[in-house]
N, C-alpha and C positions, 0 to 999 in steps of 0.2 A: 451467572458467569456465562459469557458467550464465547465459547472456545475453550475446551478442556486442555490440560497440559500436553496430551498426546497430539492434539491438533496444532497447538503452538509449536511443538517440536517439529512436526511434519512440515509446516509452512517454512519454518526458519532453516531447516536442514535438508529437506527432501524434495522440494517442489521445483527447484531451479533457482538460479541466482540473479535473474533480471527482475528488478522491482521498479514499477512505475510509482512515483510518489506524487500524488495529486495534491496540489497546493504548495509544492516546493518552488520557491523563488530564491533569488540571490540575497534576500534579506536575512542577514546573520542573526537578527534578533528573534526570528520566528523558530518555533519548536521544530518544524519540518527540516530546517537547515541542519540543526544539530543531530537529529535522528538519522538523516541521510548520511551524515559523516560517519556515524557509528555503523550503519549498515555497510558502508564501503570498507571500513576497517575490518569487518568480518567477511569480506570477500564478495559482497553483493554489488552488482552493477545497478546504479541508481539512475532512473530516467525521470527528469523533472517534467511534471505536467502542470502548466500554469498558463493563463492567457498571454502573459508576456513572452513565453517560450524562451526564457533565458538559459544560458549555459550555467550550470551550477555544479560545483565539485568536479569540473572538467568534463561533464556530460552535457551533450546537446539537449535542450529543452524542446517540448512540443506543446502546442496550445490545447490539445485534447488527447484523450486516449486513442480516439479513432485516427489521429494524425500520425501515430507512431508506426513507422514502416517495418517493424519487426515484432515478433511475439514477446509479450511480457508474461512472466510467471505469476507474479504477485502484484496486486494493486493495493498500495498503502494510502489510506484516505485521511487527509488533513483538512477537510472542509467541514462546515457545521452540519449538524444532524439533519437539518432541513434540506440540504443538497446532497447528502451522502447516498441516499437511495438511488438517485439518478446515476451517480458514479458507479455504484454496485451493478446496476443494470448495464452500463457501458462496459464494465469489466467482463460480464458474462458474454456480451456481444463480441468483445475483442478476443475471446478465447483464453482468458487468464485461468490459471488453476486455482487461485485463491484470492480472497479479499481480506484486507486487514483494516478495520476502523480503529483509529487512534483513541486514546483516553478521552472520554467525554463525548465521543461520537457514537450515538446510539440510534438505531432505526430497526426495530424488531421486525417490521414487515419486510424490509430489505434483507435482513438476515435470513428470514424464512424463504424468500424468493431465491436468494443466492444459493442457499443450501439445496433447495429443490432443483435448481439447475445443475447440481452436481459439483459445485465448487466448495472447497474448504473455506471456512470463514472464522475470524476472530473479531470481536467487537469490544470496545472500551478497554483496550490494553495497548501497551507500547512495545514495539519490537526492540527498541534500544534498551529497555529495562529487561526484557525477557531473554534476549540472545546471550548476554553474559552469564545468565543463570544456568544455561544448558551444560556448561562445563566442558 
């Protein structure tokens, strides 16, 4: 398990409310679209990160983390495991407080690098499943 319940709670409730969602597009059939909607319902500002830079859920999209002109607190990663490590490194460079790899997204080396850089991290879990459990 990558990210104990205390870390999950800290990321979801204590690190800030601006979440960059990497892989979020206007495609309603993708998991990222639904998860972003849940995050918004729980008071999070969702920032879409996708090459198309589409506006999603009323929020302006950006083609990359480095293109976002303000700070993000959490980087939620919906790309495959082979690309996720690079995104985690970009999150560290961008000054994020935490990285969250979605269900099925696993990169142990990226987890170790991100934690060593001082960020909180959860891997292979979904915030849309975890946030309602907090009560």
